[in-house]
C-alpha positions as CSV (number, residue, x, y, z in Angstrom):
1,M,0.0,0.0,0.0
2,R,2.8,2.4,0.9
3,R,4.4,1.7,-2.5
4,L,1.2,2.5,-4.3
5,V,0.8,5.8,-2.4
6,L,4.5,6.7,-3.2
7,L,4.0,5.8,-6.9
8,L,0.9,8.0,-7.1
9,A,2.7,10.9,-5.4
10,V,5.5,10.7,-7.9
11,L,3.1,10.5,-10.9
12,V,1.2,13.6,-9.6
13,L,4.5,15.5,-9.2
14,V,5.7,14.5,-12.7
15,S,2.4,15.4,-14.4
16,G,2.2,18.7,-12.5
17,C,5.7,19.6,-13.6
18,A,5.0,18.6,-17.2
19,G,2.1,21.1,-17.5
20,K,4.2,24.1,-16.5
21,T,5.3,26.6,-19.1
22,V,8.3,28.8,-18.9
23,E,7.7,32.5,-19.7
24,G,10.2,34.5,-21.6
25,S,11.7,34.9,-25.0
26,P,14.7,33.1,-26.6
27,K,18.1,34.8,-26.6
28,A,19.5,35.6,-30.0
29,Q,22.6,33.6,-31.0
30,D,25.9,35.5,-31.0
31,S,26.6,35.2,-34.7
32,L,30.3,36.0,-34.3
33,D,31.1,32.7,-32.7
34,A,28.0,30.5,-32.9
35,A,29.4,28.6,-35.8
36,S,32.3,29.2,-38.1
37,P,31.0,30.9,-41.3
38,F,34.3,30.0,-43.0
39,D,34.5,26.7,-44.9
40,Q,36.8,23.7,-44.2
41,E,39.3,24.7,-46.9
42,S,40.6,27.2,-44.5
43,T,41.5,24.6,-41.8
44,P,44.9,24.9,-40.3
45,P,47.5,22.1,-40.5
46,S,46.9,19.1,-38.3
47,D,49.2,20.3,-35.6
48,E,46.8,23.2,-34.9
49,P,43.5,22.9,-33.0
50,D,40.5,21.4,-34.8
51,P,38.4,24.4,-36.2
52,S,35.2,22.4,-35.8
53,Q,35.6,22.9,-32.1
54,E,34.2,26.1,-30.5
55,P,36.9,28.8,-30.5
56,D,38.3,30.1,-27.3
57,T,36.4,33.3,-26.8
58,S,38.1,34.5,-23.7
59,P,40.2,37.6,-24.2
60,I,44.0,36.9,-24.2
61,D,46.2,39.6,-22.9
62,G,48.9,40.8,-25.2
63,E,50.1,43.6,-27.4
64,V,47.9,44.6,-30.3
65,Q,50.0,43.9,-33.4
66,G,49.7,42.6,-37.0
67,V,46.3,42.7,-38.6
68,C,44.7,43.9,-35.3
69,A,46.9,47.0,-35.2
70,V,45.9,48.1,-38.7
71,L,42.2,48.8,-37.9
72,K,41.4,51.6,-35.5
73,W,38.1,52.4,-33.6
74,T,38.0,55.7,-35.6
75,D,37.8,53.7,-38.8
76,L,34.5,52.3,-37.7
77,P,31.2,54.3,-37.8
78,Y,30.4,53.7,-34.1
79,P,30.7,56.8,-31.9
80,G,32.6,57.4,-28.8
81,A,36.0,55.7,-29.1
82,K,39.4,57.2,-29.6
83,A,41.9,55.9,-32.3
84,D,44.3,54.6,-29.7
85,T,41.7,52.6,-27.8
86,P,42.6,48.9,-28.3
87,P,40.2,46.3,-29.7
88,T,37.7,44.8,-27.2
89,Q,39.3,41.4,-27.5
90,I,42.5,40.1,-29.2
91,N,43.7,36.6,-30.0
92,Y,40.4,35.0,-28.9
93,D,39.9,32.5,-31.8
94,S,42.7,29.9,-31.6
95,T,41.8,28.5,-35.0
96,F,43.4,31.5,-36.7
97,D,46.8,33.1,-36.5
98,Q,45.4,36.4,-35.4
99,S,41.9,37.5,-34.3
100,C,40.4,40.6,-32.8
101,R,37.1,42.3,-32.4
102,W,35.7,45.8,-31.7
103,T,32.3,45.7,-30.1
104,T,30.1,48.3,-28.4
105,K,26.5,48.8,-27.4
106,I,24.2,51.1,-29.3
107,D,20.6,51.4,-28.1
108,N,21.1,48.2,-26.0
109,A,22.2,46.3,-29.1
110,E,25.7,44.9,-29.7
111,V,27.4,46.2,-32.8
112,G,30.9,45.5,-34.0
113,V,33.5,44.2,-36.3
114,S,35.8,41.1,-36.0
115,L,38.8,40.3,-38.0
116,R,40.4,36.9,-38.4
117,F,43.7,36.3,-40.3
118,R,45.4,33.2,-41.5
119,E,49.0,33.3,-42.7
120,G,49.8,31.8,-46.1
121,K,46.3,30.5,-46.9
122,Q,43.2,32.0,-48.2
123,I,40.0,32.1,-46.1
124,T,36.8,31.2,-47.9
125,I,33.2,31.4,-47.0
126,E,31.0,28.2,-47.2
127,R,28.4,30.1,-49.3
128,T,28.4,33.6,-50.7
129,T,25.8,36.1,-51.9
130,G,28.1,38.2,-53.9
131,D,31.5,39.9,-54.2
132,Y,33.1,43.3,-54.4
133,D,36.2,44.5,-56.3
134,V,38.2,46.3,-53.6
135,N,41.5,47.9,-54.6
136,G,41.8,45.4,-57.4
137,K,41.2,42.4,-55.1
138,K,38.1,40.2,-55.0
139,V,36.3,40.3,-51.7
140,T,33.5,37.7,-51.3
141,Y,30.7,38.1,-48.9
142,L,27.6,36.5,-47.3
143,D,24.8,38.9,-46.4
144,R,23.0,37.6,-43.3
145,S,21.0,40.8,-42.7
146,D,17.7,38.9,-43.2
147,D,18.7,35.5,-41.7
148,P,16.4,34.8,-38.7
149,E,18.9,32.5,-37.1
150,V,21.5,35.2,-36.4
151,Q,21.8,38.9,-35.7
152,P,21.9,41.0,-38.8
153,S,25.5,40.5,-40.0
154,C,27.8,40.2,-43.0
155,V,30.7,37.9,-43.4
156,L,33.5,38.8,-45.9
157,A,36.7,37.1,-47.0
158,A,39.7,38.7,-48.9
159,P,43.3,37.9,-49.8
160,Y,45.6,39.8,-47.4
161,D,49.3,40.0,-47.0
162,G,50.0,36.5,-48.5
163,G,47.2,34.9,-46.5
164,G,43.5,35.3,-45.9
165,L,41.4,37.9,-44.0
166,G,37.9,37.2,-42.6
167,I,35.7,40.1,-41.6
168,I,32.4,39.9,-39.7
169,V,30.2,42.9,-39.1
170,I,27.2,42.7,-36.8
171,D,24.7,45.6,-36.6
172,P,21.1,45.0,-35.7
173,T,20.5,48.8,-35.3
174,G,20.5,49.8,-39.0
175,K,21.9,53.1,-38.0
176,F,25.2,52.8,-39.8
177,G,24.2,51.6,-43.2
178,G,23.9,48.1,-44.5
179,V,26.1,45.5,-42.8
180,C,27.8,44.5,-46.0
181,E,28.5,48.1,-47.0
182,Q,30.1,48.5,-43.5
183,G,32.1,45.3,-44.3
184,R,33.2,46.6,-47.7
185,K,34.5,49.8,-46.1
186,V,36.5,47.8,-43.5
187,A,37.9,45.7,-46.4
188,E,38.9,48.9,-48.3
189,I,40.7,50.2,-45.2
190,M,42.5,46.9,-44.5
191,L,43.5,46.3,-48.2
192,S,44.7,49.9,-48.6
193,R,47.0,49.4,-45.6
194,S,48.1,45.9,-46.4
195,P,51.9,45.5,-46.2
196,S,51.9,43.6,-49.6
């Protein structure tokens, strides 16, 4: 009899919990790091970490140099930062030789640009929606401004200094022009300042 009462009590608890709904809205994915938008052709040699793994997104202290020293806050359309302000994060994606990002909040929305660089090898995008001719170099892009699975963003890839440069722009505000136009401007700045 005790077992029957205990079994009924467990069934009542389970059925009561199953009927509950959780209020709230889903959190949007962070499109910068949710999944790599760059295809497997850009994978590093086997002695480097597997790029299918989530990148290390914690900031790593160090001096801003290389690709990350080329772009300045004042090159970006976002207000409030000085040229000598360092990127928000550097060397956070261990699947690339260099990585950095500049992010800020505008009207409670995160906007920003990230750069990823790989030495000696092009970076390509799994699928593209178009390309730009920037300073005589082909820059391919994937416009994700209407993709419901990520924040409005644009992913670009270009040849850079004997290797490959990946650019991601996120801007859900729409205050600074189209995300791919912002990305094209970043590509123009980077390619005009390329050492080679």
